[in-house]
C-alpha positions in Angstrom: 31.0 14.7 26.3 32.7 17.7 27.9 30.2 19.6 30.2 32.1 22.8 29.4 31.6 22.5 25.7 28.5 24.4 24.4 25.7 22.4 22.8 25.1 23.0 19.1 21.4 23.8 18.8 21.2 22.7 15.1 22.7 19.3 16.0 20.4 18.9 19.0 17.4 19.7 16.8 18.5 17.2 14.1 19.0 14.5 16.7 15.6 15.1 18.1 14.0 15.0 14.7 15.7 11.7 13.9 14.6 10.2 17.3 11.0 11.3 16.5 11.1 9.8 13.0 12.3 6.4 14.2 9.9 6.4 17.2 7.1 7.1 14.8 8.3 4.3 12.5 8.2 1.8 15.4 4.8 2.9 16.5 3.4 2.5 13.0 4.8 -1.0 12.7 3.3 -2.1 16.1 -0.1 -0.6 15.3 -0.3 -2.4 11.9 0.7 -5.7 13.5 -1.8 -5.4 16.3 -4.6 -4.5 13.9 -3.9 -7.7 12.0 -3.9 -9.7 15.2 -7.1 -8.1 16.4 -8.9 -8.5 13.1 -7.9 -12.2 12.9 -9.2 -12.9 16.4 -12.5 -11.2 15.7 -12.9 -13.1 12.4 -12.1 -16.4 14.1 -14.7 -15.6 16.8 -17.3 -14.5 14.3 -16.8 -17.7 12.2 -16.5 -19.9 15.4 -13.4 -21.6 14.2 -11.6 -24.1 16.4 -8.1 -23.3 15.0 -7.2 -19.6 14.7 -6.7 -19.6 11.0 -7.4 -15.9 10.4 -5.4 -14.9 13.5 -2.3 -16.6 12.1 -2.8 -15.4 8.6 -3.6 -11.8 9.4 -0.8 -11.6 12.0 1.7 -12.8 9.4 0.3 -10.3 6.9 0.5 -7.5 9.5 4.1 -8.2 10.1 4.9 -8.2 6.3 2.8 -5.0 5.9 4.5 -3.4 8.9 8.0 -4.1 7.5 6.9 -2.8 4.1 5.6 0.4 5.5 8.6 0.8 7.7 11.1 0.3 4.9 9.2 2.6 2.5 9.2 5.4 5.1 12.9 4.8 6.0 14.0 4.9 2.4 11.9 8.0 1.7 13.3 9.9 4.6 16.9 8.9 3.7 16.5 10.3 0.2 15.8 13.8 1.6 
């Protein structure tokens, strides 16, 4: 990048919006997965299970749901 070349404000704004969109997408995925893990741990404690069945199942479902939500948002934003 040439320091003498002026910065295009529209391009800078567009880049910032894309960065915010993808950051939000990552945060959504992490939150969904962590909620699944937390819910599974709490269910396993409440039911006093020796093997963390619900932790494993809800973690897996959280990953699948996180990917689904992420892809849905990604496809929706690319259509605009």
